[in-house]
mmCIF file as Biopython writes it, N, C-alpha, C and O atoms, coordinates in Angstrom:
data_model
#
loop_
_atom_site.group_PDB
_atom_site.id
_atom_site.type_symbol
_atom_site.label_atom_id
_atom_site.label_alt_id
_atom_site.label_comp_id
_atom_site.label_asym_id
_atom_site.label_entity_id
_atom_site.label_seq_id
_atom_site.pdbx_PDB_ins_code
_atom_site.Cartn_x
_atom_site.Cartn_y
_atom_site.Cartn_z
_atom_site.occupancy
_atom_site.B_iso_or_equiv
_atom_site.auth_seq_id
_atom_site.auth_asym_id
_atom_site.pdbx_PDB_model_num
ATOM 1   N N  . MET A ? 1  ? -20.157 -3.073 3.589   1.0 0.0 1  A 1 
ATOM 2   C CA . MET A ? 1  ? -20.532 -2.563 2.286   1.0 0.0 1  A 1 
ATOM 3   C C  . MET A ? 1  ? -19.337 -2.573 1.398   1.0 0.0 1  A 1 
ATOM 4   O O  . MET A ? 1  ? -18.247 -2.123 1.749   1.0 0.0 1  A 1 
ATOM 5   N N  . LYS A ? 2  ? -19.589 -3.117 0.201   1.0 0.0 2  A 1 
ATOM 6   C CA . LYS A ? 2  ? -18.561 -3.115 -0.882  1.0 0.0 2  A 1 
ATOM 7   C C  . LYS A ? 2  ? -18.730 -1.790 -1.644  1.0 0.0 2  A 1 
ATOM 8   O O  . LYS A ? 2  ? -19.836 -1.272 -1.800  1.0 0.0 2  A 1 
ATOM 9   N N  . VAL A ? 3  ? -17.577 -1.262 -2.113  1.0 0.0 3  A 1 
ATOM 10  C CA . VAL A ? 3  ? -17.585 -0.033 -2.782  1.0 0.0 3  A 1 
ATOM 11  C C  . VAL A ? 3  ? -17.316 -0.299 -4.333  1.0 0.0 3  A 1 
ATOM 12  O O  . VAL A ? 3  ? -16.465 -1.104 -4.711  1.0 0.0 3  A 1 
ATOM 13  N N  . ASP A ? 4  ? -18.042 0.378  -5.115  1.0 0.0 4  A 1 
ATOM 14  C CA . ASP A ? 4  ? -17.774 0.297  -6.600  1.0 0.0 4  A 1 
ATOM 15  C C  . ASP A ? 4  ? -16.725 1.420  -6.835  1.0 0.0 4  A 1 
ATOM 16  O O  . ASP A ? 4  ? -17.044 2.609  -6.846  1.0 0.0 4  A 1 
ATOM 17  N N  . LEU A ? 5  ? -15.512 0.996  -7.015  1.0 0.0 5  A 1 
ATOM 18  C CA . LEU A ? 5  ? -14.364 2.000  -7.130  1.0 0.0 5  A 1 
ATOM 19  C C  . LEU A ? 5  ? -14.494 2.748  -8.433  1.0 0.0 5  A 1 
ATOM 20  O O  . LEU A ? 5  ? -13.954 3.851  -8.515  1.0 0.0 5  A 1 
ATOM 21  N N  . ASP A ? 6  ? -15.144 2.264  -9.438  1.0 0.0 6  A 1 
ATOM 22  C CA . ASP A ? 6  ? -15.268 3.044  -10.705 1.0 0.0 6  A 1 
ATOM 23  C C  . ASP A ? 6  ? -16.289 4.241  -10.412 1.0 0.0 6  A 1 
ATOM 24  O O  . ASP A ? 6  ? -16.065 5.368  -10.855 1.0 0.0 6  A 1 
ATOM 25  N N  . ARG A ? 7  ? -17.341 3.965  -9.699  1.0 0.0 7  A 1 
ATOM 26  C CA . ARG A ? 7  ? -18.297 5.019  -9.336  1.0 0.0 7  A 1 
ATOM 27  C C  . ARG A ? 7  ? -17.646 6.053  -8.441  1.0 0.0 7  A 1 
ATOM 28  O O  . ARG A ? 7  ? -17.874 7.250  -8.614  1.0 0.0 7  A 1 
ATOM 29  N N  . LEU A ? 8  ? -16.837 5.613  -7.487  1.0 0.0 8  A 1 
ATOM 30  C CA . LEU A ? 8  ? -16.161 6.504  -6.507  1.0 0.0 8  A 1 
ATOM 31  C C  . LEU A ? 8  ? -15.170 7.341  -7.334  1.0 0.0 8  A 1 
ATOM 32  O O  . LEU A ? 8  ? -15.134 8.556  -7.143  1.0 0.0 8  A 1 
ATOM 33  N N  . LYS A ? 9  ? -14.371 6.769  -8.232  1.0 0.0 9  A 1 
ATOM 34  C CA . LYS A ? 9  ? -13.416 7.604  -8.966  1.0 0.0 9  A 1 
ATOM 35  C C  . LYS A ? 9  ? -14.142 8.594  -9.887  1.0 0.0 9  A 1 
ATOM 36  O O  . LYS A ? 9  ? -13.669 9.715  -10.072 1.0 0.0 9  A 1 
ATOM 37  N N  . GLU A ? 10 ? -15.283 8.197  -10.468 1.0 0.0 10 A 1 
ATOM 38  C CA . GLU A ? 10 ? -16.065 9.088  -11.264 1.0 0.0 10 A 1 
ATOM 39  C C  . GLU A ? 10 ? -16.564 10.258 -10.445 1.0 0.0 10 A 1 
ATOM 40  O O  . GLU A ? 10 ? -16.539 11.406 -10.889 1.0 0.0 10 A 1 
ATOM 41  N N  . GLY A ? 11 ? -17.017 9.948  -9.240  1.0 0.0 11 A 1 
ATOM 42  C CA . GLY A ? 11 ? -17.521 10.995 -8.363  1.0 0.0 11 A 1 
ATOM 43  C C  . GLY A ? 11 ? -16.435 11.989 -8.012  1.0 0.0 11 A 1 
ATOM 44  O O  . GLY A ? 11 ? -16.653 13.200 -7.978  1.0 0.0 11 A 1 
ATOM 45  N N  . ILE A ? 12 ? -15.288 11.455 -7.758  1.0 0.0 12 A 1 
ATOM 46  C CA . ILE A ? 12 ? -14.036 12.363 -7.475  1.0 0.0 12 A 1 
ATOM 47  C C  . ILE A ? 12 ? -13.760 13.226 -8.668  1.0 0.0 12 A 1 
ATOM 48  O O  . ILE A ? 12 ? -13.529 14.429 -8.542  1.0 0.0 12 A 1 
ATOM 49  N N  . LYS A ? 13 ? -13.783 12.634 -9.786  1.0 0.0 13 A 1 
ATOM 50  C CA . LYS A ? 13 ? -13.440 13.439 -11.014 1.0 0.0 13 A 1 
ATOM 51  C C  . LYS A ? 13 ? -14.508 14.547 -11.274 1.0 0.0 13 A 1 
ATOM 52  O O  . LYS A ? 13 ? -14.171 15.685 -11.601 1.0 0.0 13 A 1 
ATOM 53  N N  . LYS A ? 14 ? -15.800 14.172 -11.116 1.0 0.0 14 A 1 
ATOM 54  C CA . LYS A ? 14 ? -16.871 15.182 -11.305 1.0 0.0 14 A 1 
ATOM 55  C C  . LYS A ? 14 ? -16.836 16.254 -10.285 1.0 0.0 14 A 1 
ATOM 56  O O  . LYS A ? 14 ? -17.257 17.377 -10.561 1.0 0.0 14 A 1 
ATOM 57  N N  . SER A ? 15 ? -16.353 15.963 -9.115  1.0 0.0 15 A 1 
ATOM 58  C CA . SER A ? 15 ? -16.334 17.003 -8.018  1.0 0.0 15 A 1 
ATOM 59  C C  . SER A ? 15 ? -15.207 18.020 -8.286  1.0 0.0 15 A 1 
ATOM 60  O O  . SER A ? 15 ? -15.293 19.172 -7.860  1.0 0.0 15 A 1 
ATOM 61  N N  . GLY A ? 16 ? -14.165 17.590 -8.986  1.0 0.0 16 A 1 
ATOM 62  C CA . GLY A ? 16 ? -13.030 18.519 -9.194  1.0 0.0 16 A 1 
ATOM 63  C C  . GLY A ? 16 ? -12.002 18.636 -8.108  1.0 0.0 16 A 1 
ATOM 64  O O  . GLY A ? 16 ? -11.057 19.421 -8.182  1.0 0.0 16 A 1 
ATOM 65  N N  . VAL A ? 17 ? -12.231 17.767 -7.021  1.0 0.0 17 A 1 
ATOM 66  C CA . VAL A ? 17 ? -11.308 17.746 -5.924  1.0 0.0 17 A 1 
ATOM 67  C C  . VAL A ? 17 ? -10.198 16.790 -6.285  1.0 0.0 17 A 1 
ATOM 68  O O  . VAL A ? 17 ? -10.426 15.671 -6.744  1.0 0.0 17 A 1 
ATOM 69  N N  . ARG A ? 18 ? -8.972  17.273 -6.059  1.0 0.0 18 A 1 
ATOM 70  C CA . ARG A ? 18 ? -7.770  16.501 -6.450  1.0 0.0 18 A 1 
ATOM 71  C C  . ARG A ? 18 ? -7.542  15.362 -5.440  1.0 0.0 18 A 1 
ATOM 72  O O  . ARG A ? 18 ? -7.755  15.506 -4.236  1.0 0.0 18 A 1 
ATOM 73  N N  . GLN A ? 19 ? -7.101  14.236 -5.990  1.0 0.0 19 A 1 
ATOM 74  C CA . GLN A ? 19 ? -6.862  13.087 -5.119  1.0 0.0 19 A 1 
ATOM 75  C C  . GLN A ? 19 ? -5.838  13.471 -4.025  1.0 0.0 19 A 1 
ATOM 76  O O  . GLN A ? 19 ? -5.953  13.030 -2.882  1.0 0.0 19 A 1 
ATOM 77  N N  . ARG A ? 20 ? -4.866  14.271 -4.379  1.0 0.0 20 A 1 
ATOM 78  C CA . ARG A ? 20 ? -3.839  14.628 -3.443  1.0 0.0 20 A 1 
ATOM 79  C C  . ARG A ? 20 ? -4.444  15.388 -2.219  1.0 0.0 20 A 1 
ATOM 80  O O  . ARG A ? 20 ? -4.045  15.161 -1.077  1.0 0.0 20 A 1 
ATOM 81  N N  . VAL A ? 21 ? -5.325  16.209 -2.472  1.0 0.0 21 A 1 
ATOM 82  C CA . VAL A ? 21 ? -5.983  17.069 -1.405  1.0 0.0 21 A 1 
ATOM 83  C C  . VAL A ? 21 ? -6.848  16.067 -0.505  1.0 0.0 21 A 1 
ATOM 84  O O  . VAL A ? 21 ? -6.836  16.137 0.724   1.0 0.0 21 A 1 
ATOM 85  N N  . ILE A ? 22 ? -7.586  15.146 -1.205  1.0 0.0 22 A 1 
ATOM 86  C CA . ILE A ? 22 ? -8.352  14.182 -0.346  1.0 0.0 22 A 1 
ATOM 87  C C  . ILE A ? 22 ? -7.431  13.353 0.452   1.0 0.0 22 A 1 
ATOM 88  O O  . ILE A ? 22 ? -7.719  13.100 1.622   1.0 0.0 22 A 1 
ATOM 89  N N  . ALA A ? 23 ? -6.348  12.911 -0.084  1.0 0.0 23 A 1 
ATOM 90  C CA . ALA A ? 23 ? -5.442  12.091 0.707   1.0 0.0 23 A 1 
ATOM 91  C C  . ALA A ? 23 ? -4.831  12.838 1.895   1.0 0.0 23 A 1 
ATOM 92  O O  . ALA A ? 23 ? -4.665  12.236 2.956   1.0 0.0 23 A 1 
ATOM 93  N N  . GLU A ? 24 ? -4.498  14.096 1.766   1.0 0.0 24 A 1 
ATOM 94  C CA . GLU A ? 24 ? -4.033  14.941 2.858   1.0 0.0 24 A 1 
ATOM 95  C C  . GLU A ? 24 ? -5.097  14.974 3.953   1.0 0.0 24 A 1 
ATOM 96  O O  . GLU A ? 24 ? -4.811  14.735 5.126   1.0 0.0 24 A 1 
ATOM 97  N N  . CYS A ? 25 ? -6.278  15.263 3.562   1.0 0.0 25 A 1 
ATOM 98  C CA . CYS A ? 25 ? -7.405  15.351 4.508   1.0 0.0 25 A 1 
ATOM 99  C C  . CYS A ? 25 ? -7.695  14.080 5.221   1.0 0.0 25 A 1 
ATOM 100 O O  . CYS A ? 25 ? -8.123  14.045 6.374   1.0 0.0 25 A 1 
ATOM 101 N N  . ALA A ? 26 ? -7.450  13.064 4.506   1.0 0.0 26 A 1 
ATOM 102 C CA . ALA A ? 26 ? -7.824  11.635 5.010   1.0 0.0 26 A 1 
ATOM 103 C C  . ALA A ? 26 ? -6.619  11.119 5.877   1.0 0.0 26 A 1 
ATOM 104 O O  . ALA A ? 26 ? -6.749  10.123 6.587   1.0 0.0 26 A 1 
ATOM 105 N N  . GLY A ? 27 ? -5.484  11.798 5.802   1.0 0.0 27 A 1 
ATOM 106 C CA . GLY A ? 27 ? -4.355  11.454 6.548   1.0 0.0 27 A 1 
ATOM 107 C C  . GLY A ? 27 ? -3.555  10.263 5.963   1.0 0.0 27 A 1 
ATOM 108 O O  . GLY A ? 27 ? -2.906  9.525  6.704   1.0 0.0 27 A 1 
ATOM 109 N N  . VAL A ? 28 ? -3.610  10.088 4.624   1.0 0.0 28 A 1 
ATOM 110 C CA . VAL A ? 28 ? -2.874  9.099  3.995   1.0 0.0 28 A 1 
ATOM 111 C C  . VAL A ? 28 ? -2.068  9.749  2.871   1.0 0.0 28 A 1 
ATOM 112 O O  . VAL A ? 28 ? -2.360  10.874 2.466   1.0 0.0 28 A 1 
ATOM 113 N N  . GLY A ? 29 ? -1.084  9.061  2.381   1.0 0.0 29 A 1 
ATOM 114 C CA . GLY A ? 29 ? -0.219  9.546  1.316   1.0 0.0 29 A 1 
ATOM 115 C C  . GLY A ? 29 ? -0.873  9.424  -0.037  1.0 0.0 29 A 1 
ATOM 116 O O  . GLY A ? 29 ? -1.740  8.575  -0.244  1.0 0.0 29 A 1 
ATOM 117 N N  . ALA A ? 30 ? -0.461  10.267 -0.953  1.0 0.0 30 A 1 
ATOM 118 C CA . ALA A ? 30 ? -1.027  10.231 -2.348  1.0 0.0 30 A 1 
ATOM 119 C C  . ALA A ? 30 ? -0.919  8.849  -2.898  1.0 0.0 30 A 1 
ATOM 120 O O  . ALA A ? 30 ? -1.917  8.325  -3.393  1.0 0.0 30 A 1 
ATOM 121 N N  . PRO A ? 31 ? 0.253   8.207  -2.846  1.0 0.0 31 A 1 
ATOM 122 C CA . PRO A ? 31 ? 0.354   6.843  -3.378  1.0 0.0 31 A 1 
ATOM 123 C C  . PRO A ? 31 ? -0.617  5.842  -2.784  1.0 0.0 31 A 1 
ATOM 124 O O  . PRO A ? 31 ? -1.144  4.988  -3.497  1.0 0.0 31 A 1 
ATOM 125 N N  . SER A ? 32 ? -0.861  5.939  -1.471  1.0 0.0 32 A 1 
ATOM 126 C CA . SER A ? 32 ? -1.837  5.007  -0.761  1.0 0.0 32 A 1 
ATOM 127 C C  . SER A ? 32 ? -3.197  5.326  -1.321  1.0 0.0 32 A 1 
ATOM 128 O O  . SER A ? 32 ? -3.968  4.414  -1.622  1.0 0.0 32 A 1 
ATOM 129 N N  . MET A ? 33 ? -3.500  6.538  -1.463  1.0 0.0 33 A 1 
ATOM 130 C CA . MET A ? 33 ? -4.899  6.894  -1.966  1.0 0.0 33 A 1 
ATOM 131 C C  . MET A ? 33 ? -5.064  6.351  -3.407  1.0 0.0 33 A 1 
ATOM 132 O O  . MET A ? 33 ? -6.107  5.785  -3.736  1.0 0.0 33 A 1 
ATOM 133 N N  . SER A ? 34 ? -4.053  6.520  -4.247  1.0 0.0 34 A 1 
ATOM 134 C CA . SER A ? 34 ? -4.076  5.958  -5.554  1.0 0.0 34 A 1 
ATOM 135 C C  . SER A ? 34 ? -4.265  4.486  -5.536  1.0 0.0 34 A 1 
ATOM 136 O O  . SER A ? 34 ? -5.075  3.956  -6.297  1.0 0.0 34 A 1 
ATOM 137 N N  . ASN A ? 35 ? -3.508  3.770  -4.649  1.0 0.0 35 A 1 
ATOM 138 C CA . ASN A ? 35 ? -3.664  2.278  -4.591  1.0 0.0 35 A 1 
ATOM 139 C C  . ASN A ? 35 ? -5.015  1.885  -4.086  1.0 0.0 35 A 1 
ATOM 140 O O  . ASN A ? 35 ? -5.550  0.857  -4.502  1.0 0.0 35 A 1 
ATOM 141 N N  . MET A ? 36 ? -5.555  2.619  -3.252  1.0 0.0 36 A 1 
ATOM 142 C CA . MET A ? 36 ? -6.996  2.323  -2.698  1.0 0.0 36 A 1 
ATOM 143 C C  . MET A ? 36 ? -7.927  2.492  -3.763  1.0 0.0 36 A 1 
ATOM 144 O O  . MET A ? 36 ? -8.847  1.682  -3.874  1.0 0.0 36 A 1 
ATOM 145 N N  . LEU A ? 37 ? -7.797  3.508  -4.614  1.0 0.0 37 A 1 
ATOM 146 C CA . LEU A ? 37 ? -8.801  3.729  -5.655  1.0 0.0 37 A 1 
ATOM 147 C C  . LEU A ? 37 ? -8.646  2.668  -6.826  1.0 0.0 37 A 1 
ATOM 148 O O  . LEU A ? 37 ? -9.586  2.389  -7.570  1.0 0.0 37 A 1 
ATOM 149 N N  . ARG A ? 38 ? -7.433  2.122  -6.926  1.0 0.0 38 A 1 
ATOM 150 C CA . ARG A ? 38 ? -7.215  1.087  -7.881  1.0 0.0 38 A 1 
ATOM 151 C C  . ARG A ? 38 ? -7.484  -0.323 -7.364  1.0 0.0 38 A 1 
ATOM 152 O O  . ARG A ? 38 ? -7.352  -1.288 -8.116  1.0 0.0 38 A 1 
ATOM 153 N N  . GLY A ? 39 ? -7.854  -0.455 -6.114  1.0 0.0 39 A 1 
ATOM 154 C CA . GLY A ? 39 ? -8.137  -1.732 -5.517  1.0 0.0 39 A 1 
ATOM 155 C C  . GLY A ? 39 ? -6.871  -2.558 -5.113  1.0 0.0 39 A 1 
ATOM 156 O O  . GLY A ? 39 ? -6.961  -3.763 -4.875  1.0 0.0 39 A 1 
ATOM 157 N N  . LYS A ? 40 ? -5.737  -1.901 -5.044  1.0 0.0 40 A 1 
ATOM 158 C CA . LYS A ? 40 ? -4.522  -2.560 -4.709  1.0 0.0 40 A 1 
ATOM 159 C C  . LYS A ? 40 ? -4.268  -2.477 -3.244  1.0 0.0 40 A 1 
ATOM 160 O O  . LYS A ? 40 ? -3.381  -3.171 -2.746  1.0 0.0 40 A 1 
ATOM 161 N N  . GLN A ? 41 ? -4.984  -1.679 -2.532  1.0 0.0 41 A 1 
ATOM 162 C CA . GLN A ? 41 ? -4.809  -1.498 -1.154  1.0 0.0 41 A 1 
ATOM 163 C C  . GLN A ? 41 ? -6.226  -1.381 -0.534  1.0 0.0 41 A 1 
ATOM 164 O O  . GLN A ? 41 ? -7.113  -0.823 -1.179  1.0 0.0 41 A 1 
ATOM 165 N N  . LYS A ? 42 ? -6.459  -1.879 0.667   1.0 0.0 42 A 1 
ATOM 166 C CA . LYS A ? 42 ? -7.769  -1.771 1.269   1.0 0.0 42 A 1 
ATOM 167 C C  . LYS A ? 42 ? -8.200  -0.372 1.498   1.0 0.0 42 A 1 
ATOM 168 O O  . LYS A ? 42 ? -7.477  0.431  2.087   1.0 0.0 42 A 1 
ATOM 169 N N  . LEU A ? 43 ? -9.424  -0.061 1.015   1.0 0.0 43 A 1 
ATOM 170 C CA . LEU A ? 43 ? -10.059 1.278  1.245   1.0 0.0 43 A 1 
ATOM 171 C C  . LEU A ? 43 ? -10.695 1.238  2.634   1.0 0.0 43 A 1 
ATOM 172 O O  . LEU A ? 43 ? -11.658 0.511  2.878   1.0 0.0 43 A 1 
ATOM 173 N N  . THR A ? 44 ? -10.136 2.029  3.523   1.0 0.0 44 A 1 
ATOM 174 C CA . THR A ? 44 ? -10.636 2.037  4.864   1.0 0.0 44 A 1 
ATOM 175 C C  . THR A ? 44 ? -11.900 2.855  4.927   1.0 0.0 44 A 1 
ATOM 176 O O  . THR A ? 44 ? -12.147 3.716  4.082   1.0 0.0 44 A 1 
ATOM 177 N N  . ALA A ? 45 ? -12.740 2.563  5.990   1.0 0.0 45 A 1 
ATOM 178 C CA . ALA A ? 45 ? -13.986 3.346  6.111   1.0 0.0 45 A 1 
ATOM 179 C C  . ALA A ? 45 ? -13.776 4.807  6.304   1.0 0.0 45 A 1 
ATOM 180 O O  . ALA A ? 45 ? -14.519 5.637  5.781   1.0 0.0 45 A 1 
ATOM 181 N N  . ASP A ? 46 ? -12.703 5.136  7.100   1.0 0.0 46 A 1 
ATOM 182 C CA . ASP A ? 46 ? -12.400 6.554  7.375   1.0 0.0 46 A 1 
ATOM 183 C C  . ASP A ? 46 ? -12.075 7.290  6.033   1.0 0.0 46 A 1 
ATOM 184 O O  . ASP A ? 46 ? -12.549 8.397  5.778   1.0 0.0 46 A 1 
ATOM 185 N N  . VAL A ? 47 ? -11.273 6.637  5.224   1.0 0.0 47 A 1 
ATOM 186 C CA . VAL A ? 47 ? -10.863 7.270  3.965   1.0 0.0 47 A 1 
ATOM 187 C C  . VAL A ? 47 ? -12.092 7.356  3.100   1.0 0.0 47 A 1 
ATOM 188 O O  . VAL A ? 47 ? -12.339 8.413  2.518   1.0 0.0 47 A 1 
ATOM 189 N N  . PHE A ? 48 ? -12.843 6.351  2.986   1.0 0.0 48 A 1 
ATOM 190 C CA . PHE A ? 48 ? -14.091 6.269  2.144   1.0 0.0 48 A 1 
ATOM 191 C C  . PHE A ? 48 ? -15.061 7.407  2.548   1.0 0.0 48 A 1 
ATOM 192 O O  . PHE A ? 48 ? -15.579 8.122  1.691   1.0 0.0 48 A 1 
ATOM 193 N N  . LEU A ? 49 ? -15.285 7.552  3.819   1.0 0.0 49 A 1 
ATOM 194 C CA . LEU A ? 49 ? -16.183 8.593  4.304   1.0 0.0 49 A 1 
ATOM 195 C C  . LEU A ? 49 ? -15.635 9.981  4.073   1.0 0.0 49 A 1 
ATOM 196 O O  . LEU A ? 49 ? -16.417 10.900 3.829   1.0 0.0 49 A 1 
ATOM 197 N N  . THR A ? 50 ? -14.267 10.190 4.141   1.0 0.0 50 A 1 
ATOM 198 C CA . THR A ? 50 ? -13.709 11.481 3.856   1.0 0.0 50 A 1 
ATOM 199 C C  . THR A ? 50 ? -13.891 11.804 2.382   1.0 0.0 50 A 1 
ATOM 200 O O  . THR A ? 50 ? -14.228 12.947 2.070   1.0 0.0 50 A 1 
ATOM 201 N N  . VAL A ? 51 ? -13.682 10.836 1.417   1.0 0.0 51 A 1 
ATOM 202 C CA . VAL A ? 51 ? -13.859 11.010 0.077   1.0 0.0 51 A 1 
ATOM 203 C C  . VAL A ? 51 ? -15.218 11.433 -0.206  1.0 0.0 51 A 1 
ATOM 204 O O  . VAL A ? 51 ? -15.409 12.428 -0.906  1.0 0.0 51 A 1 
ATOM 205 N N  . CYS A ? 52 ? -16.241 10.717 0.311   1.0 0.0 52 A 1 
ATOM 206 C CA . CYS A ? 52 ? -17.642 11.005 0.083   1.0 0.0 52 A 1 
ATOM 207 C C  . CYS A ? 52 ? -18.012 12.469 0.602   1.0 0.0 52 A 1 
ATOM 208 O O  . CYS A ? 52 ? -18.711 13.247 -0.049  1.0 0.0 52 A 1 
ATOM 209 N N  . ASP A ? 53 ? -17.482 12.740 1.801   1.0 0.0 53 A 1 
ATOM 210 C CA . ASP A ? 53 ? -17.827 14.101 2.345   1.0 0.0 53 A 1 
ATOM 211 C C  . ASP A ? 53 ? -17.128 15.185 1.568   1.0 0.0 53 A 1 
ATOM 212 O O  . ASP A ? 53 ? -17.754 16.226 1.366   1.0 0.0 53 A 1 
ATOM 213 N N  . MET A ? 54 ? -15.910 15.060 1.112   1.0 0.0 54 A 1 
ATOM 214 C CA . MET A ? 54 ? -15.271 16.103 0.359   1.0 0.0 54 A 1 
ATOM 215 C C  . MET A ? 54 ? -15.798 16.240 -1.087  1.0 0.0 54 A 1 
ATOM 216 O O  . MET A ? 54 ? -15.773 17.336 -1.648  1.0 0.0 54 A 1 
ATOM 217 N N  . CYS A ? 55 ? -16.242 15.205 -1.651  1.0 0.0 55 A 1 
ATOM 218 C CA . CYS A ? 55 ? -16.728 15.197 -2.964  1.0 0.0 55 A 1 
ATOM 219 C C  . CYS A ? 55 ? -18.339 15.261 -3.036  1.0 0.0 55 A 1 
ATOM 220 O O  . CYS A ? 55 ? -18.975 15.149 -4.084  1.0 0.0 55 A 1 
ATOM 221 N N  . ARG A ? 56 ? -18.846 15.441 -1.878  1.0 0.0 56 A 1 
ATOM 222 C CA . ARG A ? 56 ? -20.349 15.488 -1.722  1.0 0.0 56 A 1 
ATOM 223 C C  . ARG A ? 56 ? -21.090 14.373 -2.419  1.0 0.0 56 A 1 
ATOM 224 O O  . ARG A ? 56 ? -22.034 14.556 -3.188  1.0 0.0 56 A 1 
ATOM 225 N N  . LEU A ? 57 ? -20.579 13.191 -2.081  1.0 0.0 57 A 1 
ATOM 226 C CA . LEU A ? 57 ? -21.179 11.910 -2.521  1.0 0.0 57 A 1 
ATOM 227 C C  . LEU A ? 57 ? -21.960 11.209 -1.405  1.0 0.0 57 A 1 
ATOM 228 O O  . LEU A ? 57 ? -21.586 11.224 -0.232  1.0 0.0 57 A 1 
ATOM 229 N N  . ASP A ? 58 ? -23.037 10.610 -1.826  1.0 0.0 58 A 1 
ATOM 230 C CA . ASP A ? 58 ? -23.843 9.784  -0.871  1.0 0.0 58 A 1 
ATOM 231 C C  . ASP A ? 58 ? -23.145 8.464  -0.887  1.0 0.0 58 A 1 
ATOM 232 O O  . ASP A ? 58 ? -23.037 7.848  -1.947  1.0 0.0 58 A 1 
ATOM 233 N N  . PRO A ? 59 ? -22.650 7.983  0.276   1.0 0.0 59 A 1 
ATOM 234 C CA . PRO A ? 59 ? -21.965 6.706  0.331   1.0 0.0 59 A 1 
ATOM 235 C C  . PRO A ? 59 ? -22.729 5.613  -0.291  1.0 0.0 59 A 1 
ATOM 236 O O  . PRO A ? 59 ? -22.140 4.765  -0.962  1.0 0.0 59 A 1 
ATOM 237 N N  . ALA A ? 60 ? -24.106 5.576  -0.098  1.0 0.0 60 A 1 
ATOM 238 C CA . ALA A ? 60 ? -24.861 4.489  -0.667  1.0 0.0 60 A 1 
ATOM 239 C C  . ALA A ? 60 ? -24.828 4.586  -2.187  1.0 0.0 60 A 1 
ATOM 240 O O  . ALA A ? 60 ? -25.027 3.557  -2.832  1.0 0.0 60 A 1 
ATOM 241 N N  . SER A ? 61 ? -24.595 5.735  -2.808  1.0 0.0 61 A 1 
ATOM 242 C CA . SER A ? 61 ? -24.549 5.810  -4.298  1.0 0.0 61 A 1 
ATOM 243 C C  . SER A ? 61 ? -23.374 5.217  -4.887  1.0 0.0 61 A 1 
ATOM 244 O O  . SER A ? 61 ? -23.375 4.981  -6.095  1.0 0.0 61 A 1 
ATOM 245 N N  . VAL A ? 62 ? -22.333 4.939  -4.143  1.0 0.0 62 A 1 
ATOM 246 C CA . VAL A ? 62 ? -21.146 4.273  -4.650  1.0 0.0 62 A 1 
ATOM 247 C C  . VAL A ? 62 ? -20.923 2.896  -4.142  1.0 0.0 62 A 1 
ATOM 248 O O  . VAL A ? 62 ? -19.845 2.318  -4.286  1.0 0.0 62 A 1 
ATOM 249 N N  . ALA A ? 63 ? -22.000 2.349  -3.518  1.0 0.0 63 A 1 
ATOM 250 C CA . ALA A ? 63 ? -21.931 0.966  -3.074  1.0 0.0 63 A 1 
ATOM 251 C C  . ALA A ? 63 ? -22.256 0.000  -4.284  1.0 0.0 63 A 1 
ATOM 252 O O  . ALA A ? 63 ? -23.040 0.255  -5.198  1.0 0.0 63 A 1 
ATOM 253 N N  . LYS A ? 64 ? -21.549 -1.094 -4.134  1.0 0.0 64 A 1 
ATOM 254 C CA . LYS A ? 64 ? -21.805 -2.113 -5.318  1.0 0.0 64 A 1 
ATOM 255 C C  . LYS A ? 64 ? -23.202 -2.651 -5.061  1.0 0.0 64 A 1 
ATOM 256 O O  . LYS A ? 64 ? -23.643 -2.901 -3.939  1.0 0.0 64 A 1 
ATOM 257 N N  . ARG A ? 65 ? -23.849 -2.804 -6.192  1.0 0.0 65 A 1 
ATOM 258 C CA . ARG A ? 65 ? -25.214 -3.411 -6.176  1.0 0.0 65 A 1 
ATOM 259 C C  . ARG A ? 65 ? -25.038 -4.826 -6.825  1.0 0.0 65 A 1 
ATOM 260 O O  . ARG A ? 65 ? -24.541 -4.997 -7.938  1.0 0.0 65 A 1 
ATOM 261 N N  . ASP A ? 66 ? -25.482 -5.783 -6.038  1.0 0.0 66 A 1 
ATOM 262 C CA . ASP A ? 66 ? -25.350 -7.121 -6.472  1.0 0.0 66 A 1 
ATOM 263 C C  . ASP A ? 66 ? -26.503 -7.625 -7.336  1.0 0.0 66 A 1 
ATOM 264 O O  . ASP A ? 66 ? -26.492 -8.777 -7.769  1.0 0.0 66 A 1 
#
């Protein structure tokens, strides 16, 4: 599944959960989290699912639609 990073970032913003907190819970550093959300580093499935869980996002809602 490809992720629409813009939708994911918007979901994080709307949730009010800070990226730093998500990064800590996902076991990655804040710089890595930032790079993943900017598409400069691969967004792993574990991190993606942690973001969705913490921000109460449906993973399918942030999937890219072709």
